[in-house]
Structure formats: structure tokens, C-alpha cells
C-alpha positions as CSV (number, residue, x, y, z in Angstrom):
1,X,121.0,268.3,158.1
2,X,120.4,270.1,154.7
3,X,123.1,271.9,152.7
4,X,122.0,274.3,150.0
5,X,124.4,275.5,147.3
6,X,123.9,277.9,144.3
7,X,125.3,277.0,140.9
8,X,124.8,277.8,137.2
9,X,123.5,275.2,134.8
10,X,124.9,274.7,131.2
11,X,122.7,277.5,130.0
12,X,124.0,279.9,132.6
13,X,120.9,280.0,134.6
14,X,121.1,280.3,138.4
15,X,120.0,277.2,140.1
16,X,120.1,275.7,143.6
17,X,120.8,272.2,144.8
18,X,120.1,270.7,148.3
19,X,122.0,267.8,149.8
20,X,120.5,266.1,152.8
21,X,122.3,263.8,155.2
22,X,119.9,261.0,156.3
23,X,122.2,259.4,158.9
24,X,123.7,255.9,159.0
25,X,121.7,253.2,157.2
26,X,120.9,250.6,159.9
27,X,121.3,247.7,157.4
28,X,124.4,248.6,155.5
29,X,126.0,250.8,158.2
30,X,127.0,253.3,155.6
31,X,126.2,257.1,155.5
32,X,123.0,257.9,153.5
33,X,122.8,261.2,151.5
34,X,120.4,262.4,148.9
35,X,120.6,265.4,146.5
36,X,118.1,267.4,144.5
37,X,119.2,269.7,141.7
38,X,117.8,272.2,139.3
39,X,115.8,274.2,141.9
40,X,115.0,277.7,140.9
41,X,114.9,279.5,144.3
42,X,116.7,279.0,147.6
43,X,113.2,278.9,149.3
44,X,112.3,275.9,147.1
45,X,115.5,274.2,147.9
46,X,114.9,274.8,151.6
47,X,111.4,273.4,151.4
48,X,112.5,270.3,149.6
49,X,115.3,269.8,152.1
50,X,112.9,270.0,155.0
51,X,110.6,267.5,153.3
52,X,113.4,265.0,152.7
53,X,114.5,265.3,156.4
54,X,110.9,264.7,157.5
55,X,110.8,261.3,155.7
56,X,113.5,260.0,158.1
57,X,111.2,260.1,161.1
58,X,108.8,257.2,161.5
59,X,109.2,255.8,158.0
60,X,111.9,253.7,156.2
61,X,113.8,255.4,153.4
62,X,113.7,254.1,149.9
63,X,117.1,252.4,150.4
64,X,115.8,250.8,153.7
65,X,112.7,249.7,151.9
66,X,114.8,247.6,149.6
67,X,116.4,245.7,152.5
68,X,115.8,241.9,152.3
69,X,115.4,239.4,155.1
70,X,118.9,238.2,154.4
71,X,120.3,241.8,154.8
72,X,118.7,242.1,158.2
73,X,119.9,238.6,159.2
74,X,123.5,239.5,158.3
75,X,123.3,242.5,160.6
76,X,121.5,240.5,163.4
77,X,123.7,237.4,163.4
78,X,127.1,239.0,164.6
79,X,125.2,240.5,167.6
80,X,123.5,237.1,168.4
81,X,126.9,235.4,167.9
82,X,128.3,237.3,170.9
83,X,125.6,236.0,173.2
84,X,126.0,232.2,172.9
85,X,128.6,229.5,172.6
86,X,130.2,228.6,169.3
87,X,128.4,225.3,169.1
88,X,125.1,227.1,169.5
89,X,125.7,229.8,166.9
90,X,127.2,227.3,164.5
91,X,123.9,225.3,164.7
92,X,121.9,228.5,164.3
93,X,124.0,229.5,161.3
94,X,123.4,226.1,159.7
95,X,119.6,226.2,160.3
96,X,119.4,229.6,158.6
97,X,121.5,228.4,155.6
98,X,119.6,225.2,155.1
99,X,116.0,226.1,156.0
100,X,115.2,229.8,156.7
101,X,117.1,231.8,154.1
102,X,116.1,229.6,151.1
103,X,112.4,230.4,152.0
104,X,112.6,234.1,153.2
105,X,116.1,235.3,152.4
106,X,115.3,237.2,149.2
107,X,112.0,238.8,150.4
108,X,112.0,242.5,151.2
109,X,111.7,242.9,154.9
110,X,108.9,245.4,154.6
111,X,106.9,243.0,152.3
112,X,107.0,239.9,154.6
113,X,103.5,239.3,156.0
114,X,101.8,236.8,158.2
115,X,100.9,234.5,155.3
116,X,104.6,234.4,154.3
117,X,105.6,233.3,157.8
118,X,102.6,230.9,157.9
119,X,103.7,229.3,154.6
120,X,107.3,229.0,155.9
121,X,106.4,227.1,159.0
122,X,103.9,225.0,157.1
123,X,106.6,224.0,154.7
124,X,109.0,223.1,157.5
125,X,106.4,221.0,159.2
126,X,105.4,219.2,156.0
127,X,109.0,218.4,155.3
128,X,109.1,216.6,158.7
129,X,111.6,219.0,160.3
130,X,111.4,218.3,164.1
131,X,112.8,221.8,164.8
132,X,110.1,223.7,163.0
133,X,109.3,225.6,166.3
134,X,113.0,226.7,166.5
135,X,113.0,227.8,162.9
136,X,110.0,230.0,163.6
137,X,111.6,231.5,166.7
138,X,114.8,232.4,164.8
139,X,112.7,234.0,162.1
140,X,110.9,236.0,164.7
141,X,114.2,237.1,166.2
142,X,115.4,238.6,162.9
143,X,112.0,240.3,162.4
144,X,112.2,241.7,165.9
145,X,115.6,243.1,165.0
146,X,114.0,244.7,162.0
147,X,111.6,246.5,164.3
148,X,114.5,247.7,166.4
149,X,116.0,249.1,163.2
150,X,112.6,250.8,162.5
151,X,112.3,249.0,159.2
152,X,108.9,247.5,160.2
153,X,106.5,248.2,163.0
154,X,105.0,244.7,163.7
155,X,106.4,241.1,163.7
156,X,104.3,238.9,161.4
157,X,105.9,235.7,162.8
158,X,104.1,236.3,166.1
159,X,100.7,235.9,164.5
160,X,101.0,232.5,162.7
161,X,99.2,229.4,163.7
162,X,101.8,226.8,164.7
163,X,101.1,223.3,163.5
164,X,100.8,220.5,166.1
165,X,102.5,217.2,165.6
166,X,99.7,214.7,166.2
167,X,101.8,211.6,165.7
168,X,103.0,209.2,168.4
169,X,106.5,210.5,168.5
170,X,106.4,211.1,172.2
171,X,105.1,207.6,172.8
172,X,107.7,206.1,170.5
173,X,110.4,207.9,172.5
174,X,109.2,206.3,175.7
175,X,109.5,202.9,174.0
176,X,113.1,203.7,172.9
177,X,114.9,201.6,175.5
178,X,116.0,198.0,176.4
179,X,114.3,196.2,179.2
180,X,116.4,194.0,181.5
181,X,116.4,190.9,179.3
182,X,117.1,192.9,176.1
183,X,120.0,194.7,177.7
184,X,121.6,191.5,178.9
185,X,121.2,190.0,175.5
186,X,122.7,193.1,173.9
187,X,125.8,192.8,176.0
188,X,126.0,189.0,175.3
189,X,126.1,189.8,171.6
190,X,128.5,192.6,172.1
191,X,131.0,190.5,174.0
192,X,131.1,187.8,171.3
193,X,131.6,190.3,168.5
194,X,134.9,191.4,167.1
195,X,133.9,195.1,167.3
196,X,136.2,197.9,168.4
197,X,137.3,196.8,171.9
198,X,136.3,200.1,173.4
199,X,132.7,199.7,172.2
200,X,132.0,197.2,175.0
201,X,133.3,199.7,177.6
202,X,131.5,202.6,176.1
203,X,128.1,200.9,176.1
204,X,128.7,199.5,179.6
205,X,129.3,203.0,180.9
206,X,126.3,204.4,179.0
207,X,123.9,201.8,180.3
208,X,125.1,201.7,183.9
209,X,125.7,205.4,184.4
210,X,123.2,207.2,182.2
211,X,125.9,209.6,180.9
212,X,125.3,211.4,177.6
213,X,127.3,210.4,174.6
214,X,128.7,213.9,174.3
215,X,129.9,213.7,177.9
216,X,131.6,210.3,177.4
217,X,133.4,211.2,174.2
218,X,135.5,213.9,175.9
219,X,136.0,212.1,179.1
220,X,139.6,211.9,180.4
221,X,141.0,209.4,182.9
222,X,141.6,212.3,185.4
223,X,137.8,212.7,185.5
224,X,137.4,209.2,187.0
225,X,138.0,208.6,190.7
226,X,138.5,204.8,191.0
227,X,138.7,204.9,194.8
228,X,135.2,206.4,195.1
229,X,133.9,204.9,191.8
230,X,132.7,208.3,190.6
231,X,133.0,210.4,187.4
232,X,133.2,214.2,187.4
233,X,131.2,215.5,184.5
234,X,132.3,219.1,183.7
235,X,132.5,219.2,179.9
236,X,130.8,218.1,176.7
237,X,131.7,217.5,173.1
238,X,130.1,219.8,170.6
239,X,130.4,220.9,167.0
240,X,131.6,224.4,166.2
241,X,131.8,226.4,163.0
242,X,132.6,224.3,159.9
243,X,131.7,221.2,161.9
244,X,135.0,221.2,164.0
245,X,134.9,219.3,167.2
246,X,134.9,221.4,170.4
247,X,135.0,220.6,174.2
248,X,132.7,223.0,176.1
249,X,131.2,223.4,179.4
250,X,127.7,221.8,179.7
251,X,124.7,223.9,178.8
252,X,122.9,223.7,182.2
253,X,124.1,223.9,185.8
254,X,122.7,220.5,186.6
255,X,124.8,218.9,183.8
256,X,127.8,219.7,185.9
257,X,127.6,216.8,188.3
258,X,129.2,213.7,190.0
259,X,128.1,210.4,188.4
260,X,128.3,207.3,190.5
261,X,129.5,204.0,189.2
262,X,128.8,200.4,190.3
263,X,131.8,198.4,191.3
264,X,131.8,196.2,188.2
265,X,131.6,199.1,185.8
266,X,134.5,200.7,187.8
267,X,136.5,197.4,187.3
268,X,135.8,197.3,183.6
269,X,137.0,200.9,183.2
270,X,140.1,200.2,185.2
271,X,140.9,197.2,183.0
272,X,140.3,199.3,179.8
273,X,142.8,201.8,181.1
274,X,145.4,199.1,181.1
275,X,144.3,197.5,177.8
276,X,144.2,200.9,176.1
277,X,147.9,201.5,176.5
278,X,148.5,198.3,174.5
279,X,145.7,199.0,172.0
280,X,146.5,202.7,171.4
281,X,150.1,203.2,170.3
282,X,151.4,206.5,171.6
283,X,148.7,206.9,174.2
284,X,149.3,209.2,177.2
285,X,149.9,207.6,180.5
286,X,148.8,210.6,182.5
287,X,145.3,211.8,183.4
288,X,144.9,213.9,180.2
289,X,144.4,210.8,178.1
290,X,140.9,210.4,176.6
291,X,139.0,207.4,177.9
292,X,137.7,206.8,174.3
293,X,139.8,207.8,171.4
294,X,140.3,207.0,167.7
295,X,143.4,205.4,166.1
296,X,145.1,208.8,166.1
297,X,144.4,209.3,169.8
298,X,142.0,212.1,169.0
299,X,138.4,212.5,170.0
300,X,136.1,210.1,168.3
301,X,133.5,211.7,165.9
302,X,130.0,211.8,167.5
303,X,128.8,209.4,164.9
304,X,131.2,206.6,166.0
305,X,129.1,205.2,168.9
306,X,126.1,205.1,166.6
307,X,128.1,203.0,164.0
308,X,129.1,200.6,166.8
309,X,125.5,200.3,167.9
310,X,124.1,199.9,164.3
311,X,126.7,197.2,163.6
312,X,125.7,195.1,166.6
313,X,121.9,195.6,166.2
314,X,122.0,194.6,162.5
315,X,124.4,191.7,162.9
316,X,122.4,190.0,165.7
317,X,118.9,191.1,164.6
318,X,118.3,193.1,167.8
319,X,115.5,195.6,168.5
320,X,116.4,199.0,166.9
321,X,117.2,201.7,169.4
322,X,119.1,205.0,169.3
323,X,122.1,206.1,171.3
324,X,119.9,208.2,173.5
325,X,118.1,204.9,174.5
326,X,120.8,204.1,176.9
327,X,119.9,207.1,179.1
328,X,116.3,206.1,178.9
329,X,117.3,202.5,179.7
330,X,119.2,203.6,182.7
331,X,116.3,205.6,184.0
332,X,113.7,203.0,183.3
333,X,115.6,200.1,184.9
334,X,116.7,202.3,187.9
335,X,113.0,203.1,188.6
336,X,112.0,199.4,188.2
337,X,114.8,198.6,190.8
338,X,113.3,201.1,193.2
339,X,115.5,204.2,192.8
340,X,114.0,207.6,193.8
341,X,113.1,210.3,191.2
342,X,115.6,212.7,192.8
343,X,118.5,210.3,192.6
344,X,117.9,209.5,189.0
345,X,117.5,213.2,188.1
346,X,120.8,214.0,189.8
347,X,122.6,211.0,188.0
348,X,121.2,212.0,184.6
349,X,121.7,215.7,185.1
350,X,118.2,216.5,183.9
351,X,117.6,220.3,184.0
352,X,113.9,219.8,184.4
353,X,112.3,217.7,187.1
354,X,109.4,217.1,184.7
355,X,111.7,215.2,182.3
356,X,112.6,212.6,185.0
357,X,109.0,212.5,186.2
358,X,107.7,211.7,182.7
359,X,110.0,208.6,182.6
360,X,109.0,207.6,186.1
361,X,105.3,207.9,185.2
362,X,105.7,205.6,182.2
363,X,107.4,203.0,184.3
364,X,104.8,203.1,187.1
365,X,101.9,202.9,184.6
366,X,103.5,199.7,183.2
367,X,103.7,198.3,186.7
368,X,100.1,199.2,187.4
369,X,99.0,197.3,184.2
370,X,101.0,194.3,185.4
371,X,99.4,194.4,188.8
372,X,96.0,194.4,187.3
373,X,96.8,191.4,185.1
374,X,98.3,189.5,188.0
375,X,95.2,190.2,190.1
376,X,92.8,189.1,187.4
377,X,94.8,185.9,186.8
378,X,94.8,185.2,190.6
379,X,91.0,185.7,191.0
380,X,90.1,183.9,187.8
381,X,86.4,184.7,187.9
């Protein structure tokens, strides 16, 4: 829409000005207007008004051309925020703050090309960031939003060559577990240590149930059925904005499940329930009481189990493993004991059948190697 007005300049000459409304800026969400003055005829003002209006179709305005990647991100993020859980958007926000915005944030959105995106993912890969694929995907999401806003016409992030990690990380992950003898030795060391008394219970539940750390840290006594020796898993500990602890529903449908306990683990938990009332002053006696809590009877920080683990491994010189190793240990030893793939998948709450199958394949490959060695030793020729 163009508005033409007649006026007189300081010399008394008749002049015209045209003001054009260019709509709402998709980045700032503010009205955009532009004015041209000093035009000698109404026809000239009308012609310039038409030309200014024509620049709004198919091309970004001068103001839009100045929009940076950060400007578009700040428009995209609140929309994305409404589509995911707080723990997810808080992690995304942190990834942008630490890794994406320092690299691309100040670049004009119309000037970002394939080489800029290629340099970005190369730098994340070179820095050893395991989530370099995720960082590229988030970058592409913002650039897709810029296309929606008609700021750009193509997404340069879709044309990069993604680096491939050629190290043995996957193989190392498969070795991240305790075998039967190592697990027994770990518990022998744990039992003679003067660690936090609930550490023993925590690792027993982890190794003999395959539950995730985040599932155990928000577990309540009401979730445990001692008559059936089962645990109902329906929630998980997460971090929200500003690193605050949250309890949320699990990410996948399969994570909502019933976990089965052996009789001895059930007895250990029952004894801990009694001991906890003595150890934890002010603890609740009803089912809402946390199974594992800090001295203030609040949820333990997610780093607490790792500290328990590192303390024991270092003190007794044990093989270094991570907290996730207890899930891997459960799966590996369950397969060695003859459990089916389906039963292990259900117990662990794996969303993908392939995840369970990969663990099973590693175990059976080891058994085949042992069978070959045993046969060669037996034949001995």
C-alpha cells in the first residue's frame, strides 16, 4: 500500500512524498515502512511507490537482508520450544549457546553458504564433539525456517559433506562392561568399602535389572511391587532450563515398562527400605519416598552414581567402565545365560530391536571364537 502526499519544501516549491507499507518484518515482527521525499510530480511518486512495493515479492528487503543467523534462531526457538519437552529444548538451547552461535551467530543469513556450513561441521568434528551430526541438523532447522520466512531460497547445510568417525568408538562401547568374574569382584570391593550405603543397592539394581540411571534416580517405593518382584518404570530424571532437575515421562513408548527383579535383589531393596528410615532422618514412610535420595531427602544429582563408581574403581584398581556399562553388563551376561533377544529388549526398554541385536551379535561372536579355540585344543593336530 502506497500513500502519496503533497507538501512544500523550504523554498516553497511543490513536492510529493510517497510512503509504502511493506508488511510485518518476519524477523523483528515489527511493521516496516519506507518513505521517499522531494519528488517533483505525483506521477513520479506513484511510479516509485509501485517499484518499492514490487521489491517485497520474491526478494528480501534491505532490512531483512541484514538479519543474522542469531536473529532467525531467536525467532525459530520459541516455536521449536512448543514442540518438545523442557529437558529437550534446554539441551538444544545449550548446544546453540556453546557451539552453533559462536560459529554462525553473527553471519548474515543471506551470506551463509555451503562452505560456511562445511567449515562449521568440520570444526565441531575436529574438536571431538560427538554430537556434530546433531549440531548440523539444528543449523539446518534454522536455515529451513529462514526459507519459510523468504529470507533465503536454499538451505546450504543440506549440501555439506558430513565427516565420518573412523575410530573404534563403537568397538570400545561394546567392551564397556564387566564380565561375570569382574562383576563379582566389583561387588566384593563395594561391600568392603565405606562408601555411601545406598551405593551398594544402586549398583545391585543397575546390574541385575538393566535399568537406566535416570530411571533409578527418580524411583519411588510405590513403584516397586515386592510381592511380584517387579518395578514399574514410568518416569525419568532429566535436566531442564538452567540445569534444574525434572521428572518427566520417558522419551519412548518402550521405556514405559515393567522391570523384573530376581529374588535376592528384591530382598536387598526391602532391607534398604528399612535401613533408609534410620539412615535418612525425616524420610517419608509412605510410597512417595525416593528409593535413592541425598542427605536433604531430595533427588540425587545425576553425577552422584558416577562419583560412587569412580571412587570404587580407583580405590581398588578395577577396570574403568562408565555408568552405562551396567546396562551393557546386564544384556551381555543375560545373553550368555541363555536369555532371548525379546526378553532382554523388553527388560531394557530398547526402542530399537537393532540395539539389542547388536549386543547379542557381539556376545555370540565371542562364543563362536571360544568354540573354535576349544575345538582346536581338543583336536591338537
